C-alpha positions in Angstrom: -30.5 4.2 12.0 -28.4 2.1 9.5 -30.3 -1.4 8.5 -26.7 -3.3 8.1 -24.3 -1.3 9.2 -25.7 -1.2 12.6 -25.0 -4.8 13.1 -21.6 -4.9 12.1 -19.1 -5.4 14.9 -16.3 -7.3 13.1 -15.9 -9.0 9.8 -17.7 -12.2 11.0 -20.9 -10.4 11.1 -20.3 -9.0 7.2 -19.8 -12.7 6.5 -23.8 -13.3 7.4 -25.0 -11.2 4.6 -25.9 -12.1 1.5 -23.7 -10.4 -1.6 -26.9 -8.3 -2.5 -27.0 -6.8 1.1 -23.6 -5.7 0.6 -24.9 -3.2 -1.8 -27.0 -1.8 1.0 -24.2 -1.8 3.2 -21.9 0.1 0.9 -24.5 2.8 0.5 -24.6 3.2 4.3 -21.3 2.9 5.5 -21.1 6.1 2.8 -23.6 8.0 4.5 -21.7 7.1 8.2 -18.5 8.6 6.6 -20.0 11.5 5.1 -21.9 12.4 8.4 -18.8 12.0 10.9 -16.2 13.6 8.6 -18.3 16.8 7.7 -18.7 17.8 11.7 -15.1 16.0 12.2 -12.5 16.3 9.3 -10.6 13.8 8.1 -9.5 12.4 4.9 -13.0 11.8 3.1 -12.5 10.8 -0.6 -9.9 8.1 -0.6 -12.3 6.2 1.7 -15.5 6.9 -0.3 -13.7 5.6 -3.4 -13.0 2.4 -1.8 -16.0 1.5 0.1 -17.2 -1.9 -2.0 -13.4 -3.2 -1.9 -13.0 -2.8 1.5 -16.4 -4.9 2.1 -15.3 -7.3 -0.8 -11.9 -7.9 1.2 -13.5 -8.5 4.7 -16.2 -10.5 3.5 -13.8 -12.4 1.2 -11.1 -13.3 3.1 -10.7 -14.4 7.3 -9.0 -11.3 8.9 -7.2 -10.4 10.9 -5.8 -13.9 10.6 -5.5 -13.3 7.0 -3.3 -10.3 6.7 -4.7 -7.1 5.0 -1.9 -3.9 4.7 -4.1 -0.5 3.4 -1.3 1.4 1.8 -0.7 5.0 2.9 -3.8 4.8 5.0 -6.0 7.2 3.9 -8.4 4.8 2.4 -9.1 2.8 5.8 -11.8 4.5 7.3 -14.4 1.9 6.0 -11.9 -0.5 7.1 -12.2 0.8 10.6 -16.1 0.7 10.4 -15.8 -3.1 10.0 -13.7 -3.9 12.3 -15.2 -3.0 15.8 -14.3 0.9 15.7 -17.6 2.2 14.6 -18.7 3.6 18.2 -15.7 5.2 18.9 -15.4 6.4 15.2 -16.6 10.3 16.1 -13.2 10.6 18.1 -10.9 9.8 15.0 -7.9 12.2 14.6 -8.9 13.6 17.7 -6.7 14.0 21.0 -6.7 10.9 22.9 -9.2 9.4 20.0 -8.8 7.1 17.1 -5.9 7.5 14.8 -6.5 8.7 11.2 -4.1 6.1 9.8 -4.1 2.0 10.4 -2.0 1.4 13.9 -0.7 -2.0 15.3 -1.5 -0.9 18.5 -5.2 0.5 18.0 -6.1 -2.9 16.6 -5.3 -6.4 15.6 -7.3 -5.9 12.2 -4.6 -3.0 11.5 -1.7 -5.5 10.2 0.7 -2.8 9.7 1.1 1.2 10.6 0.9 3.0 7.3 1.2 6.8 7.7 3.4 7.1 4.4 3.2 5.5 1.2 4.6 2.3 -0.6 5.4 0.8 1.9 3.0 -1.9 1.7 4.3 -4.0 -0.7 7.8 -4.8 1.2 5.7 -5.3 4.7 3.4 -8.1 3.2 6.5 -9.7 1.6 7.7 -9.8 4.8 4.9 -10.9 6.6 4.1 -13.7 4.0 7.9 -14.7 4.0 7.6 -14.8 8.0 4.8 -16.9 7.7 6.0 -19.6 5.6 9.5 -20.0 7.7 6.3 -20.3 10.5 4.1 -22.5 8.8 1.5 -20.5 8.6 -1.3 -20.8 6.1 -2.8 -16.9 6.1 -3.6 -15.1 3.4 -1.7 -12.1 2.3 -3.3 -9.1 0.9 -1.9 -5.4 0.2 -4.1 -2.3 -1.5 -1.8 0.2 -3.0 -2.9 3.3 -5.0 -1.5 4.2 -8.5 0.2 6.9 -7.1 1.9 5.3 -4.6 2.9 1.7 -6.4 5.0 3.9 -8.9 7.3 5.1 -5.9 11.0 3.8 -5.7 10.3 1.8 -2.4 7.0 0.0 -4.0 9.5 -1.1 -7.1 11.9 -2.6 -5.2 9.0 -4.5 -3.3 7.6 -5.7 -6.7 11.4 -6.6 -7.5 11.4 -8.6 -4.7 8.1 -10.5 -4.4 8.0 -11.2 -8.1 11.0 -13.4 -7.7 9.3 -15.4 -5.1 6.7 -18.2 -5.4 4.8 -16.3 -2.5 1.0 -16.5 -2.5 0.8 -12.5 -2.3 -2.3 -10.6 -3.7 -1.2 -6.9 -4.6 -4.3 -5.2 -5.5 -3.7 -1.8 -7.5 -6.5 0.8 -6.6 -6.3 2.8 -9.8 -8.2 6.1 -9.3 -5.8 8.7 -11.5 -5.3 10.4 -8.0 -2.6 10.9 -5.0 -3.6 13.5 -3.3 -3.0 15.8 -6.5 -3.3 13.8 -9.5 -1.1 11.1 -10.4 2.1 11.7 -12.7 4.6 9.9 -14.4 5.1 7.9 -17.4 3.6 4.4 -15.6 0.8 6.3 -14.5 0.2 7.2 -18.3 0.6 3.6 -19.0 -2.4 2.4 -16.7 -4.9 4.9 -18.3 -3.7 3.6 -21.7 -5.0 0.0 -20.5 -8.1 -1.6 -21.6 -8.2 -5.1 -21.4 -5.9 -7.7 -19.9 -4.5 -8.8 -23.4 -2.9 -5.6 -23.4 -0.8 -6.2 -20.2 2.8 -7.4 -19.9 4.5 -5.1 -17.6 3.5 -6.9 -14.3 3.6 -10.1 -15.9 7.4 -9.4 -16.7 7.7 -8.6 -13.0 6.6 -12.5 -12.0 2.8 -11.6 -11.5 -0.2 -13.0 -12.6 -2.1 -9.9 -13.7 -6.1 -9.9 -13.3 -7.8 -6.7 -14.5 -8.9 -4.1 -15.0 -12.3 -4.6 -12.9 -14.8 -2.3 -11.7 -13.9 -1.3 -8.2 -17.4 -0.2 -7.5 -19.4 -3.7 -8.6 -19.0 -5.7 -5.6 -19.8 -8.5 -7.8 -17.0 -7.9 -10.0 -14.6 -7.7 -7.2 -16.0 -10.7 -5.3 -15.7 -12.8 -9.2 -12.2 -11.6 -9.5 -11.0 -12.4 -5.9 -12.5 -16.2 -6.7 -10.6 -16.3 -9.8 -7.4 -15.6 -7.7 -7.9 -17.4 -5.3 -6.7 -20.6 -6.6 -3.0 -19.2 -7.8 -0.4 -20.0 -5.6 1.8 -17.2 -6.5 2.5 -13.2 -6.6 -0.6 -11.8 -8.3 -2.1 -8.2 -8.8 -5.6 -7.4 -9.4 -5.6 -4.1 -11.1 -9.4 -2.1 -10.3 -10.6 1.1 -11.1 -12.0 3.3 -8.6 -13.4 7.2 -8.5 -12.0 8.9 -5.5 -15.0 10.5 -3.8 -17.6 8.3 -5.1 -20.5 8.5 -3.9 -20.7 12.3 -3.1 -21.0 14.5 -5.9 -19.0 17.1 -5.0 -15.7 14.8 -4.2 -16.2 13.4 -7.4 -16.4 16.7 -9.2 -13.1 18.3 -7.4 -11.0 15.3 -5.9 -8.0 17.6 -4.9 -10.3 19.9 -2.8 -12.3 16.9 -1.1 -9.1 14.8 -0.5 -9.3 16.2 3.2 -11.7 19.5 2.8 -12.1 20.1 6.6 -15.5 20.8 7.8 -18.7 20.6 5.3 -22.4 20.6 5.0 -23.1 17.1 3.5 -26.7 18.0 2.2 -25.2 21.2 0.3 -21.8 20.1 -0.1 -20.9 23.6 0.9 -17.5 23.6 2.7 -17.1 25.7 5.7 -14.9 28.7 5.2 -11.3 28.6 6.6 -9.3 31.4 8.2 -8.8 34.3 5.8 -4.9 34.9 7.4 -2.0 34.1 5.0 -0.3 30.5 5.4 3.3 29.7 5.4 2.5 27.9 2.3 1.0 30.8 0.4 3.9 32.9 1.4 6.6 30.1 -0.1 4.5 30.3 -3.6 4.3 34.1 -3.6 8.4 34.4 -3.4 9.3 31.3 -5.5 7.2 33.0 -8.4 9.4 35.9 -7.8 12.5 33.8 -7.8 11.5 32.7 -10.8 10.8 35.6 -12.7 13.5 37.2 -11.6 16.4 34.2 -12.1 15.8 32.1 -15.1 18.4 29.6 -14.1 16.1 28.3 -11.2 13.4 25.7 -10.2 10.9 24.3 -8.1 10.7 20.3 -7.0 7.9 19.0 -5.2 7.6 14.9 -4.7 3.3 15.0 -4.5 2.6 17.7 -2.8 1.6 20.9 -5.5 -1.4 22.1 -3.5 -0.2 21.2 0.1 2.7 23.6 -0.4 1.2 25.9 -2.4 2.6 25.6 -5.5 -0.5 24.9 -8.1 0.0 28.3 -9.9 3.7 28.4 -10.1 2.9 24.9 -11.8 0.8 26.3 -14.1 2.9 29.5 -15.1 6.4 27.7 -15.2 5.4 24.2 -16.1 9.3 24.1 -17.8 10.9 25.0 -14.3 8.3 23.6 -11.6 7.9 19.9 -11.4 5.4 17.5 -9.6 7.9 14.1 -9.2 5.6 12.2 -7.4 5.9 10.3 -4.4 9.4 10.4 -5.0 11.4 12.1 -2.4 14.9 10.3 -3.0 14.4 11.1 -6.9 13.7 14.7 -5.6 16.4 15.6 -3.9 19.1 13.7 -6.2 16.9 15.2 -9.1 17.9 18.8 -7.4 21.4 18.1 -6.8 22.0 17.0 -10.5 20.4 20.5 -11.4 22.9 21.9 -9.2 25.8 20.5 -10.5 25.0 22.3 -13.7 24.5 26.0 -12.4 20.8 25.8 -11.7 19.3 27.1 -8.4 16.8 24.5 -7.3 14.5 24.6 -4.6 13.4 21.4 -3.4 10.1 22.0 -1.7 9.1 18.9 0.3 7.3 18.1 3.9 9.6 17.7 6.8 7.8 14.2 7.6 8.6 13.1 3.6 12.0 14.4 3.5 13.0 11.6 6.4 12.5 9.4 3.7 15.2 11.1 1.4 17.8 11.3 4.1 20.5 9.3 2.3 20.4 11.6 -0.7 20.4 14.5 1.1 23.7 13.6 2.7 25.4 11.8 -0.4 24.0 13.2 -3.2 23.6 17.1 -1.9 25.9 17.6 1.0 28.7 15.6 1.0 29.4 17.5 -2.7 28.6 20.8 -1.0 25.7 21.5 -3.6 23.4 24.7 -3.3 20.3 23.0 -3.3 17.9 24.9 -0.7 15.4 22.5 1.0 12.0 24.7 2.1 10.9 21.9 4.6 7.0 22.6 5.1 4.9 21.1 8.0 8.1 21.1 10.6 7.1 20.8 14.1 3.7 19.3 15.2 1.0 19.1 12.2 -2.0 18.3 14.5 -4.7 15.2 13.9 -2.4 13.4 11.1 -0.2 12.7 14.1 2.7 11.0 14.8 3.6 9.7 11.0 3.5 13.0 9.7 4.5 15.6 12.7 8.1 17.1 11.3 10.1 17.7 14.6 12.9 15.6 14.0 14.5 17.9 11.4 16.8 20.5 13.2 18.4 17.4 14.7 18.6 15.8 11.6 19.8 18.8 9.2 21.8 19.8 12.3 24.3 16.9 12.2 25.0 17.4 8.4 28.2 19.0 7.5 28.1 22.0 4.8 24.4 22.1 5.7 22.9 25.5 6.4 20.0 25.1 9.2 17.2 28.3 9.5 14.3 28.7 10.9 12.0 32.1 10.2 9.6 33.1 13.2 7.2 35.4 11.0 6.4 36.1 7.3 9.4 38.6 6.7 11.9 36.1 8.2 11.0 33.6 5.9 11.0 35.9 2.8 14.7 37.4 4.0 15.9 33.5 4.5 14.5 32.8 0.6 16.6 35.7 -0.8 19.5 35.0 1.3 19.3 30.9 0.1 19.8 32.4 -3.6 23.0 33.5 -3.2 24.3 30.8 -0.4 27.2 28.3 -2.5 25.9 25.2 -0.3 23.0 23.4 0.8 20.6 25.3 2.6 17.5 24.8 4.5 14.7 26.8 5.5 11.7 24.9 8.1 8.4 26.5 8.4 5.3 25.2 10.2 1.8 23.9 8.6 -0.9 27.1 8.7 -1.5 30.7 9.5 0.7 33.5 10.1 0.0 35.4 13.3 2.3 37.8 12.7 3.7 39.0 9.8 6.9 40.8 10.7 7.3 40.2 14.2 10.7 41.8 14.9 10.8 44.5 12.3 14.6 43.8 12.2 16.9 42.9 9.5 17.9 39.3 8.6 21.6 38.6 8.1 23.2 35.4 7.0 24.5 33.7 10.3 23.4 36.3 12.2 21.1 36.3 15.7 18.7 39.2 16.4 18.7 40.9 20.2 15.1 41.6 20.7 15.0 42.7 24.2 17.6 43.9 26.7 17.4 44.8 30.3 19.8 45.8 32.8 18.0 44.3 35.5 17.0 41.2 33.9 18.0 37.7 35.4 16.7 35.5 32.7 17.8 35.2 29.2 15.6 33.8 26.7 17.3 32.2 23.3 14.5 31.4 20.5 14.8 29.7 17.1 11.4 29.4 14.8 7.8 30.7 15.0 7.7 29.4 18.7 8.9 33.3 19.2 5.6 34.2 17.9 4.0 32.9 21.2 6.6 34.5 23.4 5.8 37.8 21.9 2.3 37.6 23.1 3.4 37.8 26.7 7.0 38.9 26.8 5.8 42.5 28.1 5.1 41.1 31.3 8.3 40.2 32.4 11.6 41.5 32.7 14.2 39.2 30.6 16.5 39.6 27.6 15.5 38.2 24.8 17.7 36.8 21.6 16.2 35.1 18.6 18.4 33.1 16.1 16.8 32.6 12.4 20.1 30.6 12.0 20.6 27.1 14.2 23.6 26.5 11.7 25.6 28.4 11.9 25.3 29.7 15.3 26.4 33.4 16.1 28.9 33.0 18.1 29.8 36.7 18.4 26.2 36.8 19.9 27.0 33.7 22.0 29.8 35.4 23.3 28.2 38.7 24.3 25.5 36.5 26.4 27.9 34.6 27.8 29.9 37.5 29.4 26.7 39.6 30.1 25.4 36.6 32.5 29.4 36.4 33.8 29.4 39.5 35.1 26.6 39.2 37.1 27.4 35.8 39.1 26.7 32.3 38.9 22.7 32.2 39.6 22.1 33.4 35.9 19.4 31.6 34.0 19.3 30.7 30.0 16.1 29.3 28.4 16.1 28.2 25.1 12.9 27.8 22.9 12.1 25.5 19.9 9.2 23.7 17.9 11.6 20.4 18.1 12.7 17.4 19.7 15.1 18.0 22.1 17.9 15.4 21.4 20.3 17.1 19.0 18.5 20.0 18.4 18.6 23.9 18.6 18.8 24.2 22.6 20.9 21.2 23.0 23.5 22.8 20.5 23.5 26.0 22.8 23.6 24.1 25.6 27.2 22.5 24.4 28.3 25.5 23.7 28.2 27.3 27.0 29.3 23.9 28.8 32.8 24.1 26.3 33.1 27.9 27.9 32.6 26.4 31.6 29.4 28.5 31.9 28.2 28.6 36.0 25.0 29.5 35.3 21.9 27.3 34.3 20.6 26.3 31.1 16.7 25.1 30.4 15.8 23.8 27.3 12.7 23.7 26.1 11.9 21.5 23.1 9.6 18.1 22.4 10.3 15.3 24.2 12.4 11.9 23.2 8.9 10.1 22.2 6.3 9.9 19.3 4.0 12.4 19.7 -0.3 11.5 18.9 -2.3 13.3 17.3 -5.1 15.5 18.1 -6.2 19.6 17.6 -3.0 21.9 17.6 -4.5 23.3 20.5 -4.5 19.8 22.3 -0.7 19.3 21.6 0.5 22.7 22.3 -1.2 22.0 25.8 0.0 18.5 26.0 3.7 19.8 24.7 3.5 23.2 27.0 4.3 25.4 24.0 0.6 27.6 24.4 1.3 31.2 25.6 0.0 30.5 29.0 1.9 27.2 29.6 5.5 29.0 28.6 4.9 32.3 30.2 3.9 30.1 33.5 7.5 28.4 33.0 9.2 30.8 33.1 7.5 33.0 35.9 8.7 29.4 37.9 12.1 30.2 37.2 12.5 34.0 37.6 
């Protein structure tokens, strides 16, 4: 039982406490977060670091009337506890449970959905302008981290906001960390600041600056908010916090404890995860070989070296492997610039973050037909991070771009083969692969050739043809021996293997008009692989039937990989059942 936390069901309950009692509440909130997240994995370190700030903001301001945005959203767990969601907190990131990020659909206290970084300043400026038009007197506050504020979009927002007279407070939560350590010249500048008198950067942009404040000292935070209350212009409060504050292990290893999985909160021991190799490890190992063999090659990642398996590469090749921070647009065009000079650039980027650089992919890379290789991590569903982080649009949006090669490996061997093939490509080349462990390392035992499909299984009596791309082939391989079908696998979505398609067409036409072709992929149906196959056969006046098995035209919520696979019908049991139904 918690003395204070048990009685906080809304910020109005919080305001009944004395400032000295808020310190005890902060300790209880940290303990509650540790208790839940030790069994239900989530983003631990970021929320522990803003415990005092979260309490102070809801204590000082009148939310939800006053608008509060948490940039990225990893840091919003305490915010959720204070705004009526404590009873449901154990459902965090679970199927049909509470989102791991702020969500406007979930609570009126979540003023804006924030799963990707650096959106808060633009959004809060828009809200403040709207309230000015509507003649409302709300306050407007955005909390943004030092890793997020150096992103291009954040600078665009600062540039606009600083040129207004809006009463907006930006709180810079400076902990020297994103998921990995923060990088860049501005971060170095933040680290050198010791007093308010030294700061000119934000004042030059039109902000009233106040700082640096201890983000774990409740009195200092409240005094700073009171000091800035009468300032009727854009203002910035610079606070210093420690990611993982209050839990010794999380403070010592902030990268590991950003999202540690299950752990023992008493001993600080993380419960071991699976021992199988992941797609991310394979990418790291193979890029190591590429960099060793080719001195004119390099690797770029926008703030995801740990998640994408690149940490050892950065240590081994510091002059050719760069973390450019939360700057996806810069990462892509940087790769384009390198490519113009004959350097082979590999841009390793999460699918969900590649969306943020779509114009650069088209305008700076594809239009100029530059041979940049995009290693698209976290393709498909990613589990409990949910709709903001699933990566199932990339086949569709990359497939539509001229000059772009689009490939989807089924296993470790195909991934390795595709990386080797991409080295020799003279045009943009993308390889998409999922999050997590590899089930089968060499599923087909067949060589991968550029633009060529693979004949996996042929049967004279088969009435059904399966056409697959990507790692969904691993699910199909688990039951394929139970049914009589023809199976063709396409490592390349673009270019399509027209020769194999002609062969499939001829085989099906010779058997009559009741033939069935079934396509499978781990991406959205609209504009995807199956749609492309269907279009090809329609253009041939194919008389049989084509069924496309892909993700629906909707945003998919959060849940475990098992729950989401069942919901989407991509687990082995449902795939087999669907095929049998059509047989």
